[in-house]
Structures are given as structure tokens and as C-alpha cells.
C-alpha positions as CSV (number, residue, x, y, z in Angstrom):
1,M,-24.9,-74.7,14.1
2,D,-27.8,-72.5,15.0
3,D,-29.5,-72.9,18.4
4,F,-33.1,-72.9,17.3
5,T,-34.4,-73.2,20.9
6,L,-32.8,-69.8,21.6
7,I,-34.0,-68.5,18.2
8,N,-37.5,-69.7,18.9
9,D,-37.6,-68.1,22.4
10,S,-36.3,-64.8,21.0
11,I,-38.8,-64.6,18.1
12,N,-41.7,-65.6,20.4
13,A,-40.7,-62.9,22.9
14,F,-40.3,-60.4,20.1
15,I,-43.8,-60.9,18.8
16,K,-45.4,-60.9,22.3
17,N,-43.5,-57.7,23.2
18,Q,-44.5,-55.9,20.0
19,V,-48.2,-56.8,20.4
20,Q,-48.1,-55.6,24.0
21,R,-46.3,-52.4,23.2
22,G,-48.6,-51.6,20.3
23,K,-51.7,-52.3,22.5
24,V,-53.3,-54.3,19.8
25,N,-55.4,-57.4,20.1
26,G,-53.3,-59.7,18.0
27,V,-52.0,-60.2,14.5
28,V,-53.2,-61.0,11.0
29,V,-50.9,-63.0,8.7
30,G,-51.2,-63.7,5.0
31,L,-50.9,-67.4,4.5
32,S,-49.6,-68.4,1.1
33,G,-48.8,-72.1,1.8
34,G,-45.1,-71.2,1.6
35,I,-42.5,-71.7,4.3
36,D,-42.1,-68.1,5.5
37,S,-45.7,-67.4,6.1
38,T,-46.1,-70.8,7.7
39,V,-43.2,-70.3,10.1
40,A,-44.5,-66.8,11.0
41,A,-47.9,-68.2,11.7
42,Y,-46.5,-70.9,14.0
43,C,-44.4,-68.4,15.9
44,A,-47.4,-66.0,16.3
45,S,-49.7,-68.8,17.6
46,N,-47.0,-70.1,20.0
47,S,-46.2,-66.6,21.3
48,I,-49.6,-64.9,21.8
49,G,-52.0,-67.8,21.5
50,K,-54.0,-69.1,18.6
51,E,-57.1,-67.1,19.4
52,R,-55.2,-63.9,18.7
53,V,-54.0,-64.9,15.2
54,L,-56.1,-64.6,12.0
55,G,-54.8,-66.3,8.9
56,L,-55.8,-64.6,5.6
57,L,-55.6,-66.8,2.5
58,L,-55.6,-64.5,-0.5
59,P,-55.1,-66.6,-3.6
60,D,-55.6,-65.6,-7.3
61,K,-57.5,-68.3,-9.1
62,E,-55.5,-67.5,-12.3
63,I,-52.1,-68.0,-10.6
64,T,-52.2,-69.8,-7.2
65,P,-51.9,-73.6,-7.4
66,Q,-54.5,-75.5,-5.5
67,Q,-51.8,-77.2,-3.5
68,D,-50.8,-73.9,-2.0
69,I,-54.3,-73.3,-0.8
70,D,-54.6,-76.8,0.6
71,D,-51.3,-76.4,2.4
72,A,-52.4,-73.1,3.9
73,L,-55.7,-74.6,5.1
74,E,-53.8,-77.5,6.6
75,I,-51.7,-75.1,8.6
76,C,-54.8,-73.3,9.9
77,S,-56.2,-76.7,11.0
78,I,-53.0,-77.7,12.7
79,L,-52.7,-74.5,14.6
80,K,-56.5,-74.2,15.1
81,I,-56.4,-70.5,14.1
82,D,-59.3,-68.6,12.6
83,Y,-58.9,-67.9,8.9
84,K,-60.6,-66.3,5.9
85,L,-60.3,-67.5,2.3
86,I,-60.7,-64.7,-0.1
87,Y,-60.1,-65.0,-3.8
88,I,-58.7,-61.7,-5.0
89,N,-58.5,-62.1,-8.8
90,N,-61.8,-60.2,-9.2
91,V,-60.4,-57.2,-7.3
92,K,-57.2,-57.3,-9.3
93,N,-59.1,-57.6,-12.6
94,Q,-61.3,-54.6,-11.7
95,F,-58.1,-52.6,-11.3
96,L,-56.8,-53.8,-14.6
97,E,-60.1,-53.0,-16.4
98,I,-59.7,-49.3,-15.7
99,L,-55.9,-49.1,-16.0
100,E,-53.6,-49.0,-19.0
101,K,-53.2,-52.6,-20.2
102,T,-49.8,-54.3,-19.8
103,D,-48.4,-57.8,-20.1
104,N,-45.5,-56.8,-17.8
105,N,-45.4,-59.5,-15.1
106,L,-43.6,-57.3,-12.6
107,V,-46.2,-54.5,-13.0
108,R,-49.1,-56.8,-12.7
109,G,-47.5,-58.8,-9.9
110,N,-46.8,-55.7,-7.8
111,L,-50.4,-54.7,-8.2
112,L,-51.5,-58.2,-6.9
113,S,-49.1,-57.9,-4.0
114,R,-50.5,-54.4,-3.1
115,T,-54.0,-55.7,-3.4
116,R,-53.2,-58.3,-0.8
117,M,-51.7,-55.6,1.4
118,C,-54.9,-53.6,1.3
119,I,-56.9,-56.6,2.5
120,L,-54.5,-57.5,5.2
121,Y,-54.6,-53.9,6.6
122,Y,-58.4,-53.8,6.3
123,Y,-58.7,-56.7,8.7
124,A,-55.9,-55.5,10.9
125,N,-57.7,-52.1,11.3
126,L,-61.1,-53.8,11.7
127,M,-59.8,-56.0,14.5
128,N,-57.2,-53.7,16.0
129,R,-54.3,-56.0,15.1
130,F,-50.9,-55.8,13.6
131,V,-50.0,-57.2,10.2
132,L,-47.4,-59.8,10.7
133,G,-44.7,-59.6,8.0
134,T,-43.4,-62.9,6.6
135,A,-40.3,-61.8,4.7
136,D,-36.9,-63.4,5.7
137,K,-33.5,-61.8,5.8
138,S,-32.5,-63.0,2.3
139,E,-35.5,-61.4,0.7
140,L,-35.2,-58.2,2.7
141,A,-31.4,-57.9,2.0
142,I,-31.8,-57.8,-1.8
143,G,-35.2,-56.0,-1.8
144,Y,-37.0,-59.1,-3.1
145,F,-40.4,-57.8,-2.1
146,T,-43.0,-55.3,-3.3
147,K,-42.7,-51.8,-1.9
148,F,-46.0,-51.1,-0.1
149,G,-47.0,-54.7,-0.9
150,D,-45.6,-57.7,0.9
151,G,-43.0,-55.3,2.2
152,A,-45.7,-53.5,4.2
153,S,-46.1,-54.8,7.7
154,D,-45.9,-53.9,11.4
155,L,-43.2,-56.4,12.4
156,F,-40.9,-58.9,10.7
157,P,-40.2,-61.8,13.1
158,L,-38.2,-63.7,10.5
159,G,-36.2,-60.6,9.3
160,D,-32.9,-61.7,10.9
161,L,-33.0,-65.3,9.5
162,Y,-31.7,-66.2,6.1
163,K,-34.0,-68.4,4.0
164,T,-31.7,-71.4,4.6
165,Q,-32.1,-70.8,8.3
166,V,-35.8,-70.5,8.0
167,K,-35.9,-74.0,6.5
168,E,-34.0,-75.5,9.4
169,Y,-36.2,-73.6,11.8
170,A,-39.2,-75.0,10.1
171,K,-37.9,-78.5,10.8
172,F,-37.4,-77.6,14.4
173,L,-41.1,-76.5,14.5
174,N,-42.2,-79.8,12.9
175,I,-43.8,-78.0,10.0
176,P,-45.1,-80.5,7.3
177,N,-42.4,-81.6,4.9
178,Q,-44.3,-80.7,1.8
179,I,-44.1,-77.1,2.8
180,I,-40.4,-77.2,3.7
181,S,-39.4,-78.8,0.4
182,K,-41.6,-76.6,-1.7
183,K,-39.8,-74.3,-4.2
184,S,-40.0,-70.7,-3.1
185,S,-42.3,-68.5,-5.1
186,A,-44.1,-65.1,-4.5
187,R,-46.9,-66.4,-6.8
188,L,-47.3,-63.1,-8.5
189,W,-47.5,-64.7,-11.9
190,K,-47.8,-68.2,-13.3
191,N,-44.9,-70.6,-12.8
192,Q,-42.8,-68.0,-10.9
193,E,-39.9,-69.4,-9.0
194,T,-37.7,-67.3,-6.8
195,E,-34.4,-69.0,-7.4
196,K,-34.8,-68.9,-11.1
197,E,-35.9,-65.3,-11.0
198,I,-32.8,-64.1,-9.0
199,G,-30.5,-66.6,-10.8
200,L,-29.1,-68.0,-7.6
201,S,-29.9,-70.8,-5.2
202,F,-30.7,-69.6,-1.7
203,A,-27.6,-71.5,-0.5
204,E,-25.4,-69.3,-2.8
205,L,-27.3,-66.1,-2.0
206,D,-27.2,-66.7,1.8
207,A,-23.5,-67.4,1.7
208,I,-22.9,-64.2,-0.2
209,L,-25.1,-62.2,2.1
210,S,-23.5,-63.7,5.2
211,F,-20.0,-62.7,3.9
212,I,-21.2,-59.2,3.1
213,Q,-22.8,-58.8,6.5
214,K,-19.4,-59.6,8.2
215,K,-17.4,-57.4,5.9
216,D,-17.6,-54.1,4.1
217,K,-19.4,-54.8,0.8
218,H,-17.1,-52.4,-1.0
219,K,-14.0,-54.4,0.2
220,F,-15.4,-57.8,-0.5
221,D,-12.9,-60.7,-1.0
222,Y,-14.5,-62.7,-3.8
223,S,-11.9,-65.5,-3.4
224,L,-13.2,-66.5,0.0
225,I,-16.7,-67.3,-1.2
226,K,-15.3,-68.8,-4.4
227,K,-13.8,-71.6,-2.3
228,M,-17.2,-72.4,-0.8
229,F,-19.0,-72.3,-4.2
230,P,-16.6,-73.0,-7.1
231,S,-19.4,-72.5,-9.6
232,L,-20.2,-69.0,-8.4
233,S,-19.2,-66.4,-10.9
234,Q,-18.0,-62.9,-10.3
235,N,-21.1,-61.8,-12.4
236,K,-23.4,-63.4,-9.8
237,L,-21.7,-61.7,-7.0
238,D,-21.8,-58.4,-8.8
239,Y,-25.5,-59.0,-9.4
240,V,-26.3,-59.5,-5.7
241,L,-24.3,-56.3,-4.8
242,D,-26.3,-54.4,-7.5
243,L,-29.6,-55.7,-6.1
244,I,-28.7,-54.5,-2.6
245,N,-27.6,-51.1,-3.8
246,K,-30.5,-50.4,-6.2
247,N,-33.1,-51.5,-3.7
248,E,-31.9,-49.4,-0.8
249,H,-34.8,-47.0,-1.3
250,K,-37.1,-49.8,-0.1
251,F,-35.7,-49.7,3.4
252,S,-36.2,-46.1,4.4
253,F,-38.8,-43.4,4.7
254,P,-39.0,-41.4,1.5
255,P,-36.5,-38.5,1.5
256,I,-37.8,-35.1,2.6
257,C,-36.7,-31.9,1.1
258,R,-35.6,-30.0,4.2
259,L,-36.0,-26.2,4.0
260,N,-33.9,-23.9,6.0
């Protein structure tokens, strides 16, 4: 059982300390209407005060459901934080007009994510603030983020909480249930659902990641987790390990050719 009072205190202290050390005026956070960005916004508001938090709603009219926009606006109202609603499909489409055409969802989705990053950092620079990252431990562990897109931030307050823990933490914070129960999606293309995309539920993924964290991933005892999730196949486990390995480049500074 997680002690969310202790977790809450630690995250709030972390955000406050990072803002103070960085000598910035506050944070900007991209609000999608999803659970991670909502929890991050709550933590920022509680730790450094609502007047130092700017919520940026950056929907794409062609992709983002209206319910997501409504949920994000509701969070801004509850927290009483300033916000800006900027539809970014025109910016994205201007890129696509001059670039080579593609129907590849991943390529187009990563462009959308990086467009959002540019806007987040525009306002962060304009206001002398940090960009508050919203990724959780599950997403970071398998590289489920866009490099130089939603993976670009100045701090990750939820980076040591698995998705299943974030959901429980959201209940602790009394976040509206329609956000807690919403299916996770990066909203980079129509009808995108994270669990379908990775082929695992977050309960399964987090169990695997938790075991890997405690043990050497190269000496992983598959039978242990098989007892917890009988339907979990060796193929799914191998898939998670492959995601971790192939996305390692996302977690480090690009390699430098050192010259003697």
C-alpha cells in the first residue's frame, strides 16, 4: 500500500525546490484532459501556488475529442489557474504542406507532439518558467513518448510513479472521476489508445516493470510474474524488454565522438 501523503509531500517539495533552484517564476504545463497532466497540474498548484502555474491547452481540432478540452478547462477552473487555449492544427498543417506527404501515424503524431513542445517552451521562455513534464514512470521506462516532443521538459514530478500508482494518487487528490477512468491516449492520431498500442494493460506493464526494477532484466524469472498474470505470454514480456532496450537512446544526451 502506497503512502500517498508521503508521496504528495515529496512531489510538492520536489517541484518547489526545482523552481527555486532554477530561479524561475513558475511552470507551464500542457493540459490534455488526461490523468497525468491533471495530476501534474494539481501538484504544481499545491506546491508553488496557482498564480505561478500556466495551463496550456493545445488541441488539434482534427484529433482531440471535445470532452478532453472540456475536462482540461474544468481542471483550470477547479485549480483557478491561468490558461491559454490554442488550437494547433493550423500550425501542424502548415508543416505538412511543405514537407513530404505521409499517412504514417507515428511520423505525423511525432510532428504534432513536437509542435506542442515548441509552444510550451515559447511560453516558458516568455515568462521565465519551467516546462513541467507530465510523463509517468511506465511511459518513461518503455520510451512511450516523443523524443524532443512530450519527452522534452525541465522536470518530471511523476517520473517515479507507475501509471497504476498515478491513478491511485489522483483519487487521493480528489481529481474528477471522469478523468481517472478515462482510457489513456497521447491523442497523436484519431482513436489512439495507449493500452491497445502497446498490447498490454497498464496493470500488466507495471507488474513487469516493477519486477524488472527489482531484478536484473537479463536474469528475469518469467515464472514469478506468470503467477500474478496467468494470461501474460512470454512474447509480451519479451516485447516490453525490447521496448526498454531499443528506446534507451531517448534517456541520454546524444553520444559525442571523443577525439584524443
